[in-house]
C-alpha positions as a Markdown table, in Angstrom:
| # | Residue | x | y | z |
|---|---|---|---|---|
| 1 | Met | 129.6 | 187.3 | 297.0 |
| 2 | Thr | 133.4 | 186.4 | 296.8 |
| 3 | Glu | 134.5 | 183.1 | 294.9 |
| 4 | Asn | 135.7 | 181.4 | 298.4 |
| 5 | Ser | 132.1 | 182.3 | 299.9 |
| 6 | Ser | 130.5 | 180.7 | 296.7 |
| 7 | Asn | 132.6 | 177.8 | 296.9 |
| 8 | Lys | 131.5 | 177.1 | 300.6 |
| 9 | Lys | 127.7 | 176.9 | 299.4 |
| 10 | Arg | 128.8 | 174.4 | 296.8 |
| 11 | Lys | 129.0 | 170.7 | 297.6 |
| 12 | Lys | 131.7 | 168.4 | 296.1 |
| 13 | Thr | 129.1 | 166.6 | 293.7 |
| 14 | Pro | 129.4 | 166.3 | 289.9 |
| 15 | Trp | 127.4 | 168.7 | 288.0 |
| 16 | Pro | 125.8 | 166.4 | 285.4 |
| 17 | Thr | 123.5 | 169.4 | 284.1 |
| 18 | Lys | 126.2 | 172.0 | 283.9 |
| 19 | Ala | 127.8 | 170.6 | 281.0 |
| 20 | Ala | 124.5 | 170.0 | 279.0 |
| 21 | Met | 123.5 | 173.8 | 279.7 |
| 22 | Glu | 127.2 | 175.2 | 278.9 |
| 23 | Gln | 126.6 | 173.2 | 275.5 |
| 24 | Val | 123.3 | 174.8 | 274.8 |
| 25 | Tyr | 124.7 | 178.2 | 275.0 |
| 26 | Glu | 128.2 | 177.4 | 273.1 |
| 27 | Met | 126.3 | 175.6 | 270.2 |
| 28 | Lys | 123.4 | 177.9 | 270.2 |
| 29 | Leu | 121.1 | 175.3 | 270.6 |
| 30 | Trp | 118.4 | 177.6 | 271.6 |
| 31 | Gly | 118.8 | 180.0 | 268.7 |
| 32 | Asp | 121.5 | 182.7 | 267.3 |
| 33 | Asn | 120.5 | 186.2 | 267.7 |
| 34 | Gln | 124.2 | 187.4 | 267.2 |
| 35 | Thr | 124.7 | 187.7 | 270.8 |
| 36 | Thr | 127.2 | 185.9 | 273.2 |
| 37 | Phe | 124.5 | 184.6 | 275.1 |
| 38 | Tyr | 120.9 | 183.8 | 273.9 |
| 39 | Ser | 118.3 | 182.0 | 276.1 |
| 40 | Gly | 115.8 | 181.5 | 273.2 |
| 41 | Glu | 112.7 | 182.8 | 271.7 |
| 42 | Gly | 110.7 | 182.2 | 274.8 |
| 43 | Ser | 112.9 | 184.8 | 276.7 |
| 44 | His | 112.7 | 187.4 | 273.7 |
| 45 | His | 109.4 | 187.1 | 271.6 |
| 46 | Pro | 107.1 | 189.9 | 272.8 |
| 47 | Asp | 104.3 | 187.3 | 272.6 |
| 48 | Phe | 106.0 | 185.2 | 275.1 |
| 49 | Val | 107.6 | 187.8 | 277.2 |
| 50 | Asn | 105.1 | 190.9 | 277.6 |
| 51 | Pro | 102.3 | 189.1 | 279.0 |
| 52 | Tyr | 104.8 | 187.2 | 281.6 |
| 53 | Ile | 106.1 | 190.5 | 282.6 |
| 54 | Lys | 102.8 | 192.1 | 283.3 |
| 55 | Ala | 101.7 | 189.2 | 285.5 |
| 56 | Val | 104.9 | 189.0 | 287.5 |
| 57 | Ile | 105.2 | 192.8 | 288.0 |
| 58 | Ser | 101.2 | 192.9 | 289.0 |
| 59 | Phe | 102.1 | 190.2 | 291.6 |
| 60 | Leu | 105.2 | 192.1 | 293.1 |
| 61 | Lys | 103.4 | 195.4 | 293.3 |
| 62 | Gln | 100.7 | 193.7 | 295.3 |
| 63 | His | 102.8 | 193.7 | 298.5 |
| 64 | Asn | 103.5 | 196.7 | 300.7 |
| 65 | Ser | 107.0 | 195.9 | 301.2 |
| 66 | Ala | 109.2 | 195.1 | 298.1 |
| 67 | Leu | 110.0 | 191.3 | 298.1 |
| 68 | Gln | 113.5 | 189.8 | 297.9 |
| 69 | Val | 113.4 | 187.6 | 294.7 |
| 70 | Cys | 115.7 | 184.8 | 293.6 |
| 71 | Asp | 115.3 | 184.1 | 290.0 |
| 72 | Leu | 116.7 | 180.5 | 289.8 |
| 73 | Gly | 117.6 | 179.9 | 286.3 |
| 74 | Cys | 118.0 | 183.6 | 285.1 |
| 75 | Gly | 119.4 | 182.9 | 281.7 |
| 76 | Asp | 120.7 | 185.9 | 279.6 |
| 77 | Phe | 118.7 | 188.1 | 282.0 |
| 78 | Asn | 116.3 | 189.6 | 279.2 |
| 79 | Ile | 113.3 | 189.0 | 281.5 |
| 80 | Gly | 114.9 | 189.5 | 284.8 |
| 81 | Lys | 116.2 | 193.1 | 284.1 |
| 82 | Gln | 112.7 | 194.1 | 283.7 |
| 83 | Leu | 111.7 | 192.9 | 287.2 |
| 84 | Val | 114.7 | 194.3 | 289.4 |
| 85 | His | 113.1 | 197.6 | 289.9 |
| 86 | Tyr | 110.0 | 195.9 | 291.6 |
| 87 | Thr | 112.2 | 194.0 | 294.3 |
| 88 | Ser | 114.1 | 195.1 | 297.4 |
| 89 | Arg | 117.0 | 192.6 | 296.2 |
| 90 | Tyr | 117.1 | 190.4 | 293.2 |
| 91 | Thr | 119.4 | 187.6 | 292.8 |
| 92 | Gly | 120.0 | 186.0 | 289.5 |
| 93 | Val | 121.2 | 182.6 | 289.5 |
| 94 | Asp | 122.4 | 180.2 | 286.6 |
| 95 | Ile | 124.5 | 177.2 | 286.1 |
| 96 | Val | 126.5 | 178.5 | 283.4 |
| 97 | Ser | 129.5 | 180.3 | 284.9 |
| 98 | Asp | 130.6 | 182.2 | 281.7 |
| 99 | Leu | 127.0 | 183.3 | 281.4 |
| 100 | Ile | 127.0 | 184.6 | 285.0 |
| 101 | Leu | 130.2 | 186.5 | 284.4 |
| 102 | His | 128.4 | 188.1 | 281.1 |
| 103 | Asn | 125.6 | 189.1 | 283.3 |
| 104 | Lys | 127.7 | 190.7 | 286.1 |
| 105 | Asp | 129.3 | 192.7 | 283.4 |
| 106 | Thr | 126.2 | 193.6 | 281.6 |
| 107 | Phe | 123.5 | 194.4 | 284.1 |
| 108 | Arg | 124.2 | 196.9 | 287.2 |
| 109 | Ala | 121.9 | 197.8 | 289.8 |
| 110 | Asp | 122.3 | 198.5 | 293.8 |
| 111 | Asn | 120.0 | 195.7 | 294.5 |
| 112 | Leu | 121.2 | 193.0 | 291.8 |
| 113 | Ile | 123.3 | 190.3 | 292.6 |
| 114 | Phe | 124.4 | 187.2 | 290.2 |
| 115 | Glu | 125.4 | 184.0 | 291.4 |
| 116 | Cys | 126.7 | 180.7 | 289.7 |
| 117 | Leu | 124.9 | 177.7 | 291.5 |
| 118 | Asp | 123.7 | 174.2 | 290.5 |
| 119 | Leu | 119.9 | 174.4 | 291.8 |
| 120 | Ala | 119.7 | 170.9 | 292.4 |
| 121 | Val | 122.9 | 170.4 | 294.3 |
| 122 | Asp | 123.8 | 173.9 | 296.0 |
| 123 | Glu | 122.6 | 176.0 | 298.6 |
| 124 | Leu | 120.1 | 178.5 | 297.3 |
| 125 | Pro | 120.3 | 182.2 | 298.3 |
| 126 | His | 117.4 | 183.2 | 300.7 |
| 127 | Gly | 114.7 | 185.4 | 299.8 |
| 128 | Asp | 110.7 | 185.8 | 299.8 |
| 129 | Cys | 109.9 | 184.5 | 296.6 |
| 130 | Ala | 111.6 | 182.2 | 294.2 |
| 131 | Ile | 111.1 | 182.5 | 290.3 |
| 132 | Leu | 111.7 | 179.5 | 287.9 |
| 133 | Arg | 110.8 | 180.3 | 284.4 |
| 134 | Gln | 110.7 | 177.1 | 282.1 |
| 135 | Val | 113.7 | 175.6 | 284.1 |
| 136 | Leu | 112.3 | 172.3 | 286.1 |
| 137 | Gln | 111.1 | 171.2 | 282.5 |
| 138 | His | 114.8 | 170.6 | 281.1 |
| 139 | Leu | 115.5 | 168.7 | 284.4 |
| 140 | Ser | 115.4 | 164.8 | 285.6 |
| 141 | Asn | 112.7 | 164.0 | 288.3 |
| 142 | Ser | 115.6 | 163.5 | 290.9 |
| 143 | Glu | 116.8 | 167.0 | 290.2 |
| 144 | Ile | 113.6 | 168.8 | 290.6 |
| 145 | Gln | 112.9 | 166.6 | 293.5 |
| 146 | Asn | 116.2 | 168.0 | 295.1 |
| 147 | Ile | 115.2 | 171.6 | 294.0 |
| 148 | Leu | 111.8 | 171.2 | 295.5 |
| 149 | Asn | 113.1 | 170.3 | 299.0 |
| 150 | Lys | 114.8 | 173.6 | 298.9 |
| 151 | Leu | 112.1 | 175.7 | 297.8 |
| 152 | Thr | 110.1 | 175.3 | 301.0 |
| 153 | Met | 112.2 | 178.5 | 302.4 |
| 154 | Phe | 110.3 | 180.7 | 300.4 |
| 155 | Lys | 107.1 | 182.0 | 300.9 |
| 156 | Tyr | 106.2 | 182.3 | 297.2 |
| 157 | Val | 107.1 | 180.3 | 294.3 |
| 158 | Ile | 106.4 | 181.5 | 290.9 |
| 159 | Leu | 106.8 | 178.6 | 288.4 |
| 160 | Thr | 106.3 | 178.6 | 284.6 |
| 161 | Glu | 106.3 | 175.5 | 282.6 |
| 162 | His | 105.5 | 174.5 | 278.9 |
| 163 | Leu | 102.7 | 172.0 | 278.9 |
| 164 | Pro | 100.3 | 170.0 | 276.6 |
| 165 | Ala | 97.4 | 172.0 | 276.0 |
| 166 | Ser | 95.1 | 168.8 | 276.8 |
| 167 | His | 95.0 | 166.3 | 279.4 |
| 168 | Phe | 98.6 | 164.5 | 280.0 |
| 169 | Ser | 100.3 | 162.4 | 282.1 |
| 170 | Pro | 102.5 | 164.5 | 284.2 |
| 171 | Asn | 106.2 | 164.1 | 285.2 |
| 172 | Ile | 107.4 | 161.5 | 282.9 |
| 173 | Asp | 111.1 | 161.2 | 283.6 |
| 174 | Ile | 113.9 | 162.4 | 281.3 |
| 175 | Ile | 117.8 | 163.0 | 281.2 |
| 176 | Ser | 118.6 | 166.6 | 281.9 |
| 177 | Gly | 119.4 | 168.7 | 278.9 |
| 178 | Gln | 117.9 | 171.2 | 276.2 |
| 179 | Gly | 114.9 | 168.9 | 275.6 |
| 180 | Ile | 111.5 | 168.8 | 277.8 |
| 181 | Arg | 108.9 | 166.2 | 278.3 |
| 182 | Leu | 106.6 | 167.8 | 275.6 |
| 183 | Lys | 107.8 | 165.7 | 273.1 |
| 184 | Asn | 106.9 | 162.5 | 275.3 |
| 185 | Gly | 103.3 | 164.0 | 275.8 |
| 186 | Ser | 104.0 | 164.9 | 279.3 |
| 187 | Gly | 105.1 | 168.1 | 281.4 |
| 188 | Val | 106.1 | 169.0 | 284.9 |
| 189 | Asn | 103.2 | 169.3 | 287.5 |
| 190 | Ile | 104.7 | 169.7 | 291.1 |
| 191 | Leu | 101.7 | 168.9 | 292.8 |
| 192 | Glu | 101.4 | 165.4 | 291.2 |
| 193 | Pro | 103.3 | 162.2 | 292.1 |
| 194 | Pro | 106.2 | 161.7 | 292.5 |
| 195 | Phe | 106.7 | 165.0 | 293.8 |
| 196 | Lys | 103.2 | 166.1 | 295.7 |
| 197 | Phe | 104.7 | 169.4 | 296.7 |
| 198 | Lys | 102.7 | 170.8 | 299.6 |
| 199 | Val | 101.2 | 174.6 | 299.0 |
| 200 | Lys | 99.0 | 176.4 | 300.8 |
| 201 | Glu | 97.4 | 178.2 | 297.7 |
| 202 | Val | 97.9 | 178.0 | 293.8 |
| 203 | Ser | 97.1 | 181.3 | 291.8 |
| 204 | Leu | 97.3 | 181.2 | 288.1 |
| 205 | Leu | 99.3 | 184.3 | 287.1 |
| 206 | Ala | 99.4 | 183.8 | 283.0 |
| 207 | Ser | 98.3 | 181.1 | 280.7 |
| 208 | Leu | 99.4 | 181.6 | 277.1 |
| 209 | Pro | 98.2 | 178.8 | 274.5 |
| 210 | Leu | 100.7 | 178.6 | 271.6 |
| 211 | Lys | 99.8 | 178.8 | 268.0 |
| 212 | Asp | 100.4 | 175.1 | 267.4 |
| 213 | Gly | 97.1 | 174.2 | 269.6 |
| 214 | Lys | 98.8 | 171.6 | 271.3 |
| 215 | Ser | 100.8 | 173.3 | 274.2 |
| 216 | Val | 100.5 | 175.9 | 276.6 |
| 217 | Ile | 102.9 | 178.2 | 278.7 |
| 218 | Val | 101.5 | 178.3 | 282.2 |
| 219 | Thr | 102.8 | 180.5 | 285.2 |
| 220 | Asn | 101.5 | 179.6 | 288.6 |
| 221 | Cys | 102.2 | 181.4 | 291.8 |
| 222 | Tyr | 102.7 | 178.8 | 294.7 |
| 223 | Thr | 102.0 | 180.1 | 298.2 |
| 224 | Leu | 103.8 | 177.9 | 300.8 |
| 225 | Phe | 103.1 | 177.2 | 304.4 |
């Protein structure tokens, strides 16, 4: 996609989250493994990555025709690069422009596209399946709602969230940034108020209890109407 066509997708609205996420990478707030861009241990440690990759690949292989996948919040693409082969088209999207430029220079495939977009503001690429891996947990409720309003165009949504292991009050609002609701004893559940996202079916793809015994990383696949 050309710069002009990408700009046509973008509304003239401030990007409050963009500056916050740029700071995350510039200041290496998610860790530093000596690379230019690093999306944190959750995108690199085998204990987190391998079960997720296995579950998502298994889902993608269940379909007779390869799906068009939109990775919304693709980060440094350490995970996405392992999924591209199983799709007919893979679009990696992130809000950090320098990160997207880096990914374009680093990862190449005939069916791979990268776009710099604000998920809460911009028009999303079309596809069969949207992937959001630990993305919504960093966003305010208003931004999450804006995104959910657009996800209805997909047939499947694969959503991963870091949640308290025991009963919790869902969707306590936060200011967008590197932090998540876990520190408030909360987590994102798109089926609960204020979102009440309507789905046809929910399938658990993976659930990874963390060593602290207090939290779990859960990946669900939502089939939409």
